[in-house]
C-alpha positions in Angstrom: 21.1 -8.7 -28.4 20.8 -10.4 -25.0 17.7 -12.3 -23.8 16.9 -9.5 -21.4 17.1 -6.9 -24.2 14.8 -9.0 -26.4 12.2 -9.1 -23.5 12.4 -5.4 -22.9 12.1 -4.6 -26.6 9.2 -7.0 -26.9 7.4 -5.3 -24.0 8.0 -1.8 -25.4 7.0 -2.9 -28.9 3.7 -4.4 -27.6 2.9 -1.6 -25.1 3.1 -3.8 -22.0 3.4 -1.8 -18.8 4.6 -4.8 -16.8 5.5 -8.3 -17.9 3.3 -11.1 -16.4 6.3 -12.5 -14.5 6.6 -9.3 -12.4 2.9 -9.4 -11.2 3.3 -10.5 -7.6 -0.3 -10.5 -6.5 -3.6 -11.7 -8.0 -6.5 -9.2 -8.1 -8.4 -11.3 -5.5 -5.6 -11.0 -3.0 -5.4 -7.2 -3.6 -9.1 -7.0 -2.9 -8.8 -8.8 0.4 -6.0 -6.5 1.4 -8.3 -3.6 0.6 -11.0 -5.1 2.9 -8.4 -5.7 5.6 -7.3 -2.1 5.3 -10.9 -0.9 5.8 -11.3 -3.2 8.8 -8.2 -1.7 10.4 -9.3 1.9 9.8 -12.7 1.2 11.3 -11.1 -0.6 14.2 -8.9 2.4 14.9 -12.1 4.5 15.5 -13.3 2.0 18.2 -10.1 2.1 20.3 -9.5 4.6 23.1 -5.8 4.4 23.7 -4.1 6.9 21.4 -1.0 4.7 20.9 -3.1 1.7 19.9 -5.2 3.9 17.6 -2.1 5.1 15.8 -0.7 1.6 15.4 -3.9 0.1 14.1 -4.4 3.1 11.8 -0.8 2.8 10.5 -1.5 -0.9 9.7 -4.6 0.1 7.8 -2.9 2.8 5.9 0.0 0.5 4.9 -2.6 -2.0 3.7 -4.3 0.7 1.6 -1.0 1.7 0.1 -0.3 -1.9 -0.9 -3.9 -2.2 -2.2 -3.4 1.0 -4.3 -0.2 -0.2 -5.8 -1.4 -3.7 -6.7 -4.8 -2.4 -8.0 -3.2 -0.4 -10.8 -1.4 2.5 -9.1 -4.5 4.2 -7.7 -2.8 7.5 -6.8 -5.8 9.0 -4.9 -5.5 6.0 -2.6 -1.7 5.7 -2.3 -0.8 9.4 -1.7 -3.0 10.3 1.3 -2.5 6.9 3.0 1.3 7.2 2.5 1.2 10.7 4.1 -0.9 9.4 7.0 1.6 6.5 7.4 4.5 9.1 7.9 2.4 11.2 10.3 1.5 8.1 12.4 5.1 6.9 12.4 6.3 10.4 13.4 4.0 10.6 16.4 4.7 6.9 17.4 8.5 7.5 17.3 8.8 10.9 18.9 9.0 10.7 22.7 6.2 12.1 24.8 7.0 15.4 26.5 5.7 15.7 30.1 
């Protein structure tokens, strides 16, 4: 049995979802990303230019997706914000028709 197989077997045997080496972000950093996401979303309501609104909102939604992933796969946070990201990118990338 290889070292990799031993690690996987150990993780399965002990009901670990994710080994400690894979955790990339501390909970404090994830919390700060959540605060930054909220700030970007609020800021998008203050702006008047539609393109700027979409860009700032896209940044906020991306931050919320990252926050949701690193806070324990919070699907009610990840799914709507990922959908909004795609909507914002669609409208940012499609040319305006005059």
